VMD Tcl script that draws the C-alpha trace (Angstrom):
set ca {
  {0.00 0.00 0.00}
  {1.06 3.57 -0.60}
  {-0.28 6.96 0.47}
  {-2.60 7.41 3.41}
  {-3.79 3.80 3.13}
  {-0.38 2.65 4.39}
  {-1.10 4.21 7.80}
  {-3.95 4.00 10.27}
  {-5.55 7.25 11.44}
  {-3.94 6.72 14.84}
  {-0.49 6.31 13.27}
  {-0.90 9.43 11.16}
  {-2.02 11.41 14.20}
  {0.92 10.19 16.27}
  {3.42 11.09 13.54}
  {1.84 14.54 13.15}
  {1.99 15.19 16.90}
  {5.68 14.21 16.92}
  {6.34 16.55 13.98}
  {4.64 19.38 15.86}
  {7.01 18.89 18.80}
  {10.02 18.92 16.48}
  {8.78 22.00 14.61}
  {8.24 23.90 17.86}
  {11.72 22.99 19.08}
  {13.19 24.30 15.81}
  {11.04 27.39 16.24}
  {12.82 28.18 19.51}
  {16.09 28.38 17.59}
  {14.51 30.78 15.11}
  {13.12 32.93 17.92}
  {16.62 33.34 19.36}
  {17.88 34.75 16.07}
  {14.81 36.82 15.19}
  {15.36 40.59 15.24}
  {18.98 40.09 16.21}
  {22.26 39.35 14.45}
  {21.73 36.53 11.94}
  {24.53 35.94 9.42}
  {23.17 35.07 5.98}
  {24.13 34.73 2.33}
  {22.38 34.37 -1.01}
  {22.05 30.95 -2.63}
  {22.53 30.49 -6.40}
  {18.80 31.02 -6.99}
  {18.94 34.39 -5.21}
  {17.08 33.29 -2.09}
  {18.71 33.89 1.31}
  {20.03 31.20 3.61}
  {20.83 32.17 7.19}
  {22.49 30.76 10.26}
  {18.97 30.32 11.67}
  {17.91 28.15 8.69}
  {20.95 25.92 9.08}
  {20.76 25.50 12.86}
  {17.03 24.78 12.77}
  {17.49 22.23 9.97}
  {20.28 20.51 11.91}
  {17.96 20.10 14.89}
  {15.10 18.80 12.71}
  {17.28 16.27 10.89}
  {18.65 14.95 14.16}
  {15.18 14.69 15.70}
  {13.73 12.91 12.65}
  {16.65 10.47 12.62}
  {16.06 9.70 16.28}
  {12.27 9.30 16.05}
  {12.04 7.73 12.58}
  {15.38 6.01 11.92}
  {16.22 5.08 8.35}
  {13.54 7.21 6.72}
  {14.70 9.50 3.91}
  {14.57 13.28 4.27}
  {14.53 16.01 1.63}
  {15.32 19.35 3.27}
  {15.80 22.80 1.79}
  {19.24 23.73 3.06}
  {21.40 20.62 3.17}
  {19.37 17.83 1.52}
  {17.63 19.64 -1.31}
  {19.33 17.33 -3.83}
  {18.36 14.08 -2.08}
  {16.13 11.76 -4.12}
  {12.65 11.01 -2.86}
  {11.51 7.51 -1.94}
  {8.13 5.86 -1.45}
  {7.96 7.34 2.05}
  {10.02 10.37 3.07}
  {9.97 13.69 4.92}
  {9.95 17.14 3.31}
  {11.46 19.85 5.53}
  {11.64 23.62 5.34}
  {13.36 24.76 8.55}
  {12.58 28.45 7.96}
  {9.96 29.41 5.40}
  {9.86 33.15 4.81}
  {13.54 33.85 5.40}
  {13.37 37.31 3.83}
  {10.54 38.35 6.14}
  {12.38 36.76 9.06}
  {15.54 38.75 8.33}
  {13.44 41.90 7.96}
  {12.12 41.39 11.50}
  {8.50 40.51 10.66}
  {6.80 37.62 12.51}
  {5.41 35.83 9.43}
  {7.78 32.88 9.19}
  {7.24 29.19 9.74}
  {8.75 25.72 10.18}
  {7.25 23.17 7.77}
  {7.60 19.38 8.10}
  {5.54 16.83 6.14}
  {5.58 13.06 5.77}
  {5.02 12.04 2.15}
  {3.76 8.56 1.25}
  {3.39 7.82 -2.42}
  {3.15 11.32 -3.84}
  {0.97 13.02 -1.23}
  {1.44 14.22 2.37}
  {-0.16 12.03 5.04}
  {0.98 13.83 8.21}
  {2.36 17.32 8.75}
  {3.15 20.13 11.16}
  {3.50 23.86 10.60}
  {4.83 26.01 13.43}
  {4.65 29.82 13.39}
  {7.08 30.82 16.18}
  {6.68 34.55 15.55}
  {3.01 34.44 16.54}
  {3.16 31.52 18.97}
  {0.93 29.11 17.04}
  {1.37 25.59 15.68}
  {-0.85 23.40 13.50}
  {-0.56 19.69 12.84}
  {-2.64 17.09 11.03}
  {-2.83 13.39 10.49}
  {-6.39 12.64 9.44}
  {-7.71 15.81 11.15}
  {-6.28 19.29 11.63}
  {-5.37 20.58 15.09}
  {-4.07 23.92 16.36}
  {-2.37 24.86 19.63}
  {-0.55 27.73 21.24}
  {3.18 27.22 21.68}
  {4.16 27.18 25.35}
  {7.78 26.91 26.42}
  {8.82 25.70 22.99}
  {6.23 22.90 22.95}
  {2.70 22.54 21.60}
  {0.03 23.27 24.18}
  {-3.33 21.47 24.31}
  {-4.67 21.08 20.79}
  {-8.11 21.94 19.45}
  {-9.65 20.80 16.19}
  {-9.84 23.40 13.43}
  {-11.92 23.54 10.25}
  {-11.72 25.65 7.16}
  {-14.83 27.75 6.57}
  {-17.41 27.88 3.82}
  {-17.08 30.84 1.47}
  {-18.56 33.86 3.33}
  {-21.51 35.52 1.61}
  {-19.92 38.91 2.32}
  {-16.90 37.99 0.21}
  {-13.63 36.16 0.53}
  {-10.50 37.03 2.46}
  {-7.53 36.43 0.16}
  {-3.99 36.06 1.44}
  {-1.03 37.22 -0.60}
  {2.69 37.60 -0.21}
  {4.40 40.84 0.66}
  {7.14 40.03 -1.85}
  {5.82 37.77 -4.62}
  {2.96 39.40 -6.52}
  {2.46 38.72 -10.25}
  {-0.18 39.49 -12.93}
  {-1.25 35.84 -13.30}
  {-2.14 35.62 -9.61}
  {-4.10 38.87 -9.85}
  {-6.03 37.50 -12.84}
  {-6.95 34.31 -10.96}
  {-8.15 36.25 -7.93}
  {-10.26 38.54 -10.14}
  {-12.47 35.53 -10.92}
  {-13.41 35.18 -7.24}
  {-15.59 37.40 -5.00}
  {-12.68 38.76 -2.96}
  {-13.73 41.37 -0.41}
  {-10.38 41.79 1.33}
  {-6.74 41.01 0.59}
  {-4.19 40.65 3.38}
  {-0.41 40.45 3.05}
  {0.94 37.49 5.01}
  {4.36 35.89 4.70}
  {5.44 32.26 4.41}
  {3.34 29.10 4.74}
  {1.50 30.78 7.60}
  {-1.15 31.48 4.93}
  {-2.07 27.78 4.86}
  {-2.49 27.70 8.64}
  {-4.85 30.69 8.60}
  {-6.99 29.09 5.91}
  {-7.10 25.79 7.82}
  {-8.18 27.70 10.94}
  {-11.07 29.38 9.10}
  {-9.53 32.86 9.33}
  {-9.11 33.35 5.57}
  {-10.38 31.77 2.37}
  {-7.95 31.72 -0.53}
  {-4.25 31.83 -1.35}
  {-3.25 31.74 -5.01}
  {0.37 31.46 -6.08}
  {1.39 31.40 -9.73}
  {5.04 32.24 -9.15}
  {7.71 29.64 -8.31}
  {7.69 27.67 -5.07}
  {9.29 24.44 -3.89}
  {7.67 21.30 -2.54}
  {9.02 21.92 0.98}
  {7.26 25.31 0.92}
  {3.82 23.77 0.42}
  {3.61 20.13 1.54}
  {2.84 20.73 5.23}
  {0.34 23.51 4.51}
  {-1.28 21.52 1.72}
  {-2.00 18.67 4.12}
  {-3.26 20.97 6.86}
  {-5.76 22.67 4.57}
  {-7.00 19.34 3.19}
  {-7.33 17.82 6.68}
  {-9.31 20.89 7.76}
  {-11.84 20.37 4.96}
  {-10.38 22.67 2.31}
  {-8.25 21.83 -0.70}
  {-5.07 22.80 -2.51}
  {-5.35 22.47 -6.27}
  {-2.92 22.55 -9.19}
  {-3.83 23.55 -12.78}
  {-6.72 21.39 -13.97}
  {-8.10 20.99 -10.43}
  {-6.01 18.04 -9.28}
  {-3.73 17.94 -6.23}
  {-0.06 18.87 -6.08}
  {2.12 15.76 -6.46}
  {5.22 15.49 -4.28}
  {8.57 13.78 -4.66}
  {9.29 15.13 -8.17}
  {13.05 14.78 -7.98}
  {13.52 15.09 -11.76}
  {11.83 18.50 -11.65}
  {14.05 19.72 -8.83}
  {11.09 19.61 -6.39}
  {9.64 22.71 -8.08}
  {5.90 23.41 -7.91}
  {3.76 24.87 -10.62}
  {0.87 27.29 -9.93}
  {-1.56 26.34 -7.16}
  {-4.44 27.64 -5.07}
  {-5.28 26.89 -1.43}
  {-9.01 27.17 -0.79}
  {-10.97 26.92 2.43}
  {-14.12 26.06 0.47}
  {-13.48 23.35 -2.18}
  {-16.52 24.62 -4.07}
  {-14.44 27.58 -5.23}
  {-12.05 25.39 -7.24}
  {-14.26 25.35 -10.32}
  {-14.12 29.14 -10.56}
  {-10.35 29.28 -10.87}
  {-8.31 29.02 -14.06}
  {-4.73 28.50 -12.95}
  {-2.09 28.82 -15.70}
  {-1.49 25.36 -17.16}
  {2.25 24.97 -17.04}
  {4.40 22.33 -15.43}
  {7.40 23.03 -13.23}
  {10.63 23.35 -15.21}
  {12.95 20.35 -15.13}
  {16.05 20.72 -13.00}
  {19.15 21.87 -14.89}
  {21.79 19.21 -15.48}
  {24.03 18.77 -12.45}
  {21.76 20.59 -9.99}
  {20.71 17.39 -8.26}
  {24.09 15.72 -8.07}
  {25.27 14.38 -4.71}
  {23.80 14.50 -1.22}
  {21.67 11.39 -1.67}
  {19.87 9.93 1.32}
  {19.27 6.21 1.44}
  {15.74 5.39 0.30}
  {13.41 3.82 2.85}
  {10.24 2.07 1.79}
  {8.77 1.16 5.16}
  {6.50 3.38 7.31}
  {8.22 5.38 10.04}
  {8.79 4.00 13.48}
  {6.04 4.97 15.85}
  {6.82 8.01 18.04}
}
mol new
graphics top color blue
foreach p $ca { graphics top sphere $p radius 0.5 }
foreach p [lrange $ca 0 end-1] q [lrange $ca 1 end] { graphics top cylinder $p $q radius 0.2 }
display resetview
């Protein structure tokens, strides 16, 4: 079996709860660097990588190895060129690095377990606002207390409000295609929010739509994708299907997508129909992690 069928609901929930603990612990590292000295440099694609990214990723990789030994990990900073396997983790230790370095609180830690080509358990921590979400079969939110998740409560995405939708957009990544997609929806308000925090707000029923036509990576979206789906919403690619994960040959690049609190809105969108570009020759050389086909050890 592959995908969610390979795990019971209890197993998925236990993995998600463990990922929430790991994400919150990494979030404490980020909080120590936030609004203070944080050495950083630009990667070849122009995106920043900081000391906070690297230290948080080191903690996450160690924690995953301890809790789920032998399971492959693809992570943005140090394992971005690792091949996927039938069951593996996708990790973004600091999503929204530019906002983080600018001192804003809209940054997140994203960890998702992928089975087949879809996430089956995930956690998304937002240390700057003291919130964390996780989901196995159902979505849960908690306040972060002392670097750990507090008592969780179930969250649900909301039906499209009759007064109009709340759309979430990036402070730094607007484009005409996204604006065209949003023009097809009854948007009453647009809010600028950084990082994958947008997925958490939609899952919690605090917003309705997030459209992104510009480039993103699988580790940017996998955790949020699963949270929104587990909360009753959906994340759709061009043509209305889901995002597929583990696309090593495409450099783990996403195409356009939309996160929707109300799945009934999907038919009103016309996302640009283009596939992610294939990875340039040599980009994915080295750094391989041993593939693991079996489900993770129970936390």
